[in-house]
C-alpha positions in Angstrom: 91.0 137.6 146.0 88.7 137.9 142.9 86.9 134.8 141.7 88.0 133.5 138.3 85.4 133.7 135.6 85.5 130.6 133.5 84.4 131.3 129.9 82.8 128.5 127.8 85.2 126.7 125.4 85.0 128.1 121.9 85.0 125.1 119.5 88.2 124.7 117.6 87.1 121.5 115.8 84.6 121.7 112.9 81.2 120.2 113.3 81.3 116.6 112.1 78.4 114.9 110.3 78.7 111.1 111.0 76.6 110.2 107.9 79.4 111.3 105.6 81.7 108.5 106.8 79.5 105.9 108.4 79.7 102.5 106.6 81.3 104.1 103.5 83.9 102.7 101.1 86.4 105.0 99.4 89.2 104.4 97.0 92.2 106.6 97.5 95.0 107.1 95.0 98.0 109.0 96.4 95.9 110.9 98.9 98.3 113.5 100.4 99.0 113.9 104.1 101.4 115.6 106.4 102.8 112.9 108.7 104.1 113.3 112.3 104.6 111.1 115.4 103.2 111.2 118.9 104.8 109.7 121.9 102.6 107.2 123.8 102.6 105.2 127.0 100.6 102.0 126.4 98.6 103.7 123.6 97.9 106.8 125.8 99.2 109.9 123.9 101.6 112.1 125.8 102.1 115.0 123.4 99.2 114.8 120.9 98.0 118.4 121.4 101.4 119.9 120.8 102.0 117.7 117.7 98.5 118.4 116.2 99.0 122.2 116.8 102.4 122.1 115.2 101.1 120.2 112.2 98.0 122.5 111.8 100.1 125.7 112.0 102.5 124.4 109.3 99.5 123.4 107.1 97.8 126.8 107.5 101.1 128.8 106.9 101.6 126.9 103.6 98.1 127.5 102.4 97.6 123.7 102.2 94.6 123.4 104.5 91.6 121.4 103.1 88.0 122.5 103.3 86.4 121.4 106.7 84.4 118.6 105.0 87.6 117.2 103.5 89.7 117.3 106.7 91.0 114.1 108.2 93.5 113.5 111.0 94.2 109.8 111.0 96.0 108.1 113.8 97.8 104.8 113.3 99.4 103.0 116.3 102.2 100.8 115.3 103.2 100.2 118.9 102.2 101.1 122.5 105.0 103.7 122.5 104.2 105.8 119.4 101.4 106.8 117.1 101.7 108.2 113.6 99.4 111.1 112.7 98.3 111.8 109.1 96.7 115.2 108.4 95.1 115.8 105.0 96.5 118.6 102.9 95.8 120.0 99.4 99.5 120.2 98.4 103.1 119.5 99.6 104.1 121.3 102.8 107.7 122.2 102.9 109.7 121.2 106.0 107.3 118.3 106.9 107.3 114.6 106.4 104.8 114.0 103.6 102.9 110.7 103.0 100.6 109.4 100.3 97.9 106.8 101.1 96.4 104.6 98.4 94.0 101.7 98.5 90.4 100.9 99.4 89.3 102.1 102.8 86.1 101.2 104.6 85.0 103.6 107.4 82.5 103.2 110.3 81.6 105.9 112.9 81.4 105.3 116.6 80.4 107.6 119.4 81.9 107.1 122.8 85.0 107.4 125.0 88.5 107.3 123.5 89.3 104.2 125.6 86.6 102.2 123.8 88.7 102.0 120.6 89.6 98.3 121.2 85.8 97.6 121.2 85.3 99.7 118.1 88.0 97.7 116.3 86.3 94.4 117.2 83.0 95.8 116.0 84.7 97.0 112.8 86.1 93.5 112.3 82.6 92.1 112.5 81.3 94.7 110.1 84.1 93.9 107.6 83.1 90.2 107.8 79.6 91.1 106.7 81.3 92.7 103.6 83.5 89.6 103.2 86.5 91.7 103.8 89.5 91.9 106.1 91.5 94.8 107.4 95.2 95.2 106.4 95.6 98.2 108.7 93.4 100.4 110.9 93.5 104.2 111.1 91.4 106.2 113.6 90.0 109.6 113.0 89.2 111.4 116.3 86.8 114.0 115.0 86.9 116.3 118.1 89.4 117.2 120.7 88.2 116.5 124.3 87.0 120.0 124.9 85.0 120.2 121.7 83.5 116.7 122.4 82.0 118.2 125.6 80.7 121.3 123.7 79.1 119.2 120.9 77.9 116.4 123.2 79.4 113.7 121.0 82.8 112.0 120.8 82.9 110.6 117.3 85.7 108.2 116.3 85.8 107.0 112.8 87.6 103.7 112.2 89.1 103.5 108.7 90.1 100.0 107.6 92.4 99.6 104.7 91.1 96.4 103.1 92.5 93.8 100.8 
């Protein structure tokens, strides 16, 4: 039996520059996203890869993909059983659930394992207090898939806090 040759993973996620979103404040007015849902078991995603692939294929087919530097894939966890994903687009994508986000968003970049998100949220709360602000809602941008995180040597997570 011939030995299997394992090829290195070709990155599918664009290189992320943490300086672009670390400790930044942005005002969004009707920022356009494709919205979908991921099933979870106690906040652990069960079908995220499939959902993200489906979203991205629809976005590309419609010609609504943003430039790499404008791309965001935000996750909002309303419960331990589901997550809502929001992928930036440049225009409406037919046959998808569209969403528009408006408000002031403060972002902070973290580098570490996915399971450290609760710690990142606590650190974000402390950071917001220094700005005399409070979060209404949190969104997480996981900049790399697990394979790309290994290739790049970083696992950046950006916490976006929609503030009052």
